[in-house]
C-alpha positions, 0 to 999 in steps of 0.5 A, spaced: 500 500 500 505 504 501 509 503 495 503 504 490 502 511 494 509 513 492 508 510 485 502 514 484 507 520 486 512 519 482 508 518 476 504 524 477 511 528 477 513 525 471 507 527 467 508 534 470 515 534 468 513 532 461 507 537 460 512 543 463 518 541 458 513 541 452 510 548 454 518 550 455 520 547 448 514 550 445 515 557 448 523 557 448 527 555 442 533 552 446 537 552 440 536 559 439 539 560 446 546 557 443 550 561 439 550 557 432 556 557 428 556 561 422 556 557 415 562 559 412 562 562 404 562 556 399 562 558 392 567 561 387 573 566 389 577 569 383 584 571 383 589 574 378 596 574 379 603 576 376 608 570 374 613 568 380 618 564 377 620 557 380 627 557 380 627 549 380 622 548 375 621 554 371 614 554 372 611 561 373 605 560 376 606 554 380 607 557 387 600 560 387 596 554 383 599 549 388 597 553 394 590 554 391 589 547 390 591 545 398 586 551 400 580 548 396 582 541 399 582 544 406 575 548 405 570 544 401 565 548 397 570 553 396 573 554 388 578 559 387 578 561 379 585 563 378 587 568 372 594 569 370 596 576 368 603 578 366 607 584 368 607 588 361 599 588 360 597 586 367 596 593 370 592 595 364 588 589 365 586 591 372 585 598 369 580 596 364 577 591 369 575 598 374 572 601 368 568 595 366 566 592 373 570 585 370 574 585 376 577 579 381 575 578 388 583 578 390 588 582 386 595 584 386 597 591 389 603 595 388 605 602 390 600 606 385 593 606 389 589 609 384 583 604 386 584 605 393 577 606 394 575 599 391 579 595 396 577 592 403 580 595 409 582 589 412 584 591 419 578 588 423 580 581 420 587 581 424 589 580 431 594 584 434 598 578 435 597 576 428 600 583 425 606 583 430 608 577 426 609 581 420 616 584 418 615 592 419 617 593 412 612 588 410 606 591 414 608 598 412 607 596 405 600 595 405 598 601 410 595 607 406 592 613 410 592 609 417 588 603 413 591 596 412 589 595 404 592 588 403 596 582 405 603 581 404 606 574 402 613 575 400 618 580 399 625 581 396 630 587 395 636 589 391 644 587 392 650 589 389 653 583 385 661 582 384 665 578 379 670 575 384 674 572 378 675 579 375 677 581 382 682 576 383 685 577 376 687 584 378 688 582 385 683 586 388 679 584 395 672 584 395 669 588 401 669 584 408 663 581 410 660 585 404 660 592 407 664 598 404 664 605 405 663 609 399 670 611 398 672 604 399 667 602 393 670 607 389 677 605 390 675 598 388 671 600 382 677 604 380 682 598 380 677 594 376 676 599 370 682 598 365 684 596 358 685 588 358 688 588 351 692 594 351 689 597 345 689 604 349 681 603 350 678 601 356 674 595 356 673 593 363 669 597 368 668 597 375 661 599 375 654 599 370 647 600 371 641 603 368 635 608 370 628 606 368 621 607 372 620 602 377 627 599 377 631 601 384 638 598 382 641 605 383 637 608 389 641 604 395 647 609 393 642 615 392 639 614 399 646 613 402 647 620 405 640 619 409 635 622 403 628 620 403 623 621 398 617 622 402 618 624 410 617 618 414 614 622 419 609 627 415 609 622 409 610 629 405 615 629 399 622 630 401 627 629 396 629 636 395 634 636 401 642 637 400 642 629 402 638 628 396 643 632 391 649 629 394 646 622 393 645 623 386 652 626 385 655 620 388 652 616 382 654 622 377 661 622 380 662 614 378 661 616 371 665 623 370 669 624 376 672 617 377 670 614 370 669 607 373 663 606 368 662 606 360 661 612 357 654 610 355 652 609 363 645 612 363 643 611 356 642 604 356 637 599 359 636 593 363 638 588 358 644 591 356 647 592 362 645 585 365 648 582 359 655 586 360 655 583 367 653 576 366 655 574 359 660 579 356 664 579 363 666 587 362 663 589 369 665 587 375 660 590 380 653 590 378 646 592 383 640 588 381 635 583 385 635 577 389 633 573 383 640 573 380 643 569 385 640 563 382 641 565 375 649 566 376 649 560 380 646 555 375 651 558 370 657 557 374 655 550 375 654 549 368 661 551 366 658 558 363 659 562 369 664 565 373 665 566 381 661 571 384 659 574 391 654 579 393 655 585 397 651 591 401 650 598 398 656 602 399 655 606 406 654 614 406 653 619 411 647 615 413 652 610 416 648 604 414 647 600 408 641 602 404 636 599 399 630 601 396 625 596 393 618 595 391 619 588 392 613 586 397 608 582 393 601 583 396 594 582 395 588 586 396 581 584 396 576 588 392 569 590 396 564 585 397 557 585 398 557 578 401 561 579 408 562 571 408 566 572 401 570 577 404 572 573 410 574 567 406 578 571 401 582 574 407 582 566 410 586 564 403 591 570 404 592 568 411 593 561 409 599 564 404 602 567 410 602 560 414 609 559 416 609 552 412 607 556 406 612 561 407 618 557 407 616 554 400 618 561 398 625 559 397 623 555 391 622 562 388 628 565 390 625 570 395 624 571 402 618 571 408 614 577 410 614 573 417 618 574 423 621 568 427 622 564 420 630 563 421 631 557 417 631 559 410 637 559 406 641 556 411 645 553 406 646 559 401 650 564 404 649 569 398 641 569 399 642 569 407 646 575 406 641 578 402 635 576 407 639 580 412 640 586 408 632 586 408 633 590 415 636 596 411 631 596 405 626 601 405 619 600 401 617 604 395 612 610 398 605 608 398 602 614 394 596 614 389 601 618 384 607 614 385 607 612 378 608 619 375 612 621 381 617 615 380 617 617 372 619 624 374 624 622 379 627 617 374 627 621 368 631 627 372 636 623 375 637 620 368 638 627 365 643 628 371 647 622 369 648 623 361 650 630 363 644 634 361 643 638 368 647 638 374 645 634 380 642 640 384 638 642 378 635 635 377 633 635 384 630 642 384 626 640 377 623 634 380 620 638 386 617 643 381 614 637 377 612 633 383 609 640 386 605 641 380 603 634 379 600 634 386 596 641 385 
């Protein structure tokens, strides 16, 4: 009798609980109280990119295509449509896309931000810790007016290359640890400029280079006394100082005062100068990008090259070696109507910066944009030296008028080199034209 009473009580409680729970579920959606995980974007993301030569395979787009395949595998339902563009027609293709609206979602960005208003500001997609992992030069290269308008994924710089065979033939020592002052640099070049066949005509030269827009082979010397193109504090044009004039004069002096260059220095282009160095072996010292290490090494191994080394740019009044480079490769994201798509685009760009992917940049002969990755090029002292020189490298200024400013500067410096005007007048005329341009 006692047990039956408790059975009735328990049964009543169970019935009451069932009724209460039913009402609860009806009026309160339990699932709504739990935060649902946002469904990620699925669909097509379009990306354009320039060629990035794989020094082992010869592939021009293989690096990015490999990363795309692996990212798609990691993110089912995401398909990345890749369109290759080239350096010559790529900028025009982007400009045409801006006019027609036929644009990719992810685009390679440079220094001429004529379409800055079309790009997503990416600051909110990155934590402070993530930003701190980038090298300072790399993150500065994608900051524009206080906003992060792109994600860097590789970088490079310029170095000074030495034909060690020519050095040895003349009994000239290369700079210790690759560092030399401007005076030591000039003294070395003088010893390497001579008449090799004794016919009364100089046919070996200490130095040669060229002046062309978007190339910065000579700027490590031009900026060696501390000149800036844009003020690092105010971001205003400042290549109008005595330091700028002395830097340009150092280049001019190589031709006219010290006579260590061919007479046509300033009048010939990149291909002619490079050929004089690597093929004809008429030049002992030549500044160019890190890509040349692999080219010269393969020529040496095939028996068609020469012993070579790399050095820093000569040190001027600034007291440290300096280089200027536009070699930070970055991607920007065009503004999207779908916030999930923007997020997925950034996720892909973050994927490119993962340590494991950054280390594969050795295949391209370039360098990581991340701090703390120190085991790249450990068996390649020449590339390691160039990597160390990144800390002395300044990135080309970010400005919507940079392409036009660059054209002005290069033209004026060329005119100084070929003797059409003084270094001072070249700098002063540059300033006048830039001021007129900005008005």
